[in-house]
N, C-alpha and C positions, 0 to 999 in steps of 0.2 A: 070753334070749340077748343078750350084750353086742354093741353096735354098734362097728364099726371107726372110725366117724366121731365126732370130738369134738363136744361141745355147741356150741362156737364155730363149727365148720365147718357144723353143721346149720342155724344161723340165717343164715349168709352164703350168698348164691346162688353156685352153682358157676360159675366162669369158663369161657367157651367157649374151645376151641382157637382160636388166631389165627395168621395168617401174619405173620411179622416178618422183618426183615433181621438175619442173624447178625452180631454185632459182631466175630467172628473172621475169617470168610472173606468177609463182605459179600454172601452169597447169601441168597435167600429161604428160610426154613425155617418149620416149624410149631411153635409153642410150645404145649405141652399145656395144657388147661384145668385147673381145680382151684385150691385156695387158695394153693399155693406157686408163686412165680414162679421160673422157671429161665431162664437166658440162654444163647444159642448153640445151634448145631446139634449133633447127636450127635458128628460127627468133631472139632469144635472143643472140645467138652467133654472130650475125651480129650487134647487138646494144651495147652489154656490153663487156668490156675486159674479156678475158678468166680467168685471175687471179682474177678479182672481182667476177665472177661466182663461182670460186673455193672457195674463202673466205666465200661465203655465204653457202657453204656446208661443209667445212673442216676447223674449227678454227685452226689457226697456226700463224706464224709471217709474216706479210705483210707490205708493204709500198706503198704509192702513192704520186704523186705530183699534186698539183692544179695549174691551169693556173696562179694564183696570186703568185706562188712561194713557198707556204708552202709545206713541205714534212711531211706527216702524217704516223706514224707507228700505226698499229692496229692489233687486234687479230681475229676479225670476222666482217662480213658485212651482212646487211639485206637490200635487194633491194626492193624498192617500187616505181614503176613508174620511174620518172625522177630523183629520189634521192636515196641515199644509206645511211644507218645509219652505221657508223663505231664505233666499241666498243673496249675497252681494254680487258685485260684478265679477269678482274673481274669487278663487278659494285661497287667498293669502291675506295678510294683514293690511294690504294697501286699500282694499275696498270692502270693508265689512258691512254687514247689515247695520244700518244706522238707527239710532233711537233707543238702544238698549244699554244697560250698564256695562255689559261686556262686549268685546269686539265680535264674537261669534263668527269667525272667518269661515267656518264650514256650514253656516246657516243655522237657523233656529226653527224648531217645530212649534206651531201655534194651533190651538184647538179652534176650528172654524166657527163653532158656536160663540166664541169670545170676540169675534170680529164685529165692530160697530159699523165701520165704513171702509171702503177701498177707493183709491184714486189712481187713474192712469195719467202719467205725466203731471204730477201735482204742481209743478212750477211752469208748465207749458212745454211745448215741444218745438 
């Protein structure tokens, strides 16, 4: 009888469930154990794109497209209600949020309802 667990998962110890702060609502929630990381509580997973929740927990290379057509590259996100602040890798002019007319070295606030898509590692990792 075949196992549902892949060979790689069989050699990795299972992660325990842990209590974390949800990046969407900023309340404590339980992240399930297992090999796959998920971000956010159940209600926030229905509201926010999973990649946006991940960007609020794990600074890396991300991109999103706005309904008005702009594609924005960013390093991290901070969700606050109906908006998200997108930031570049540093708070100086060397690594601004990319894709906008202005450098926005301190980040840019975007209305979440205007996001068409989000991508984690848009050019690969």
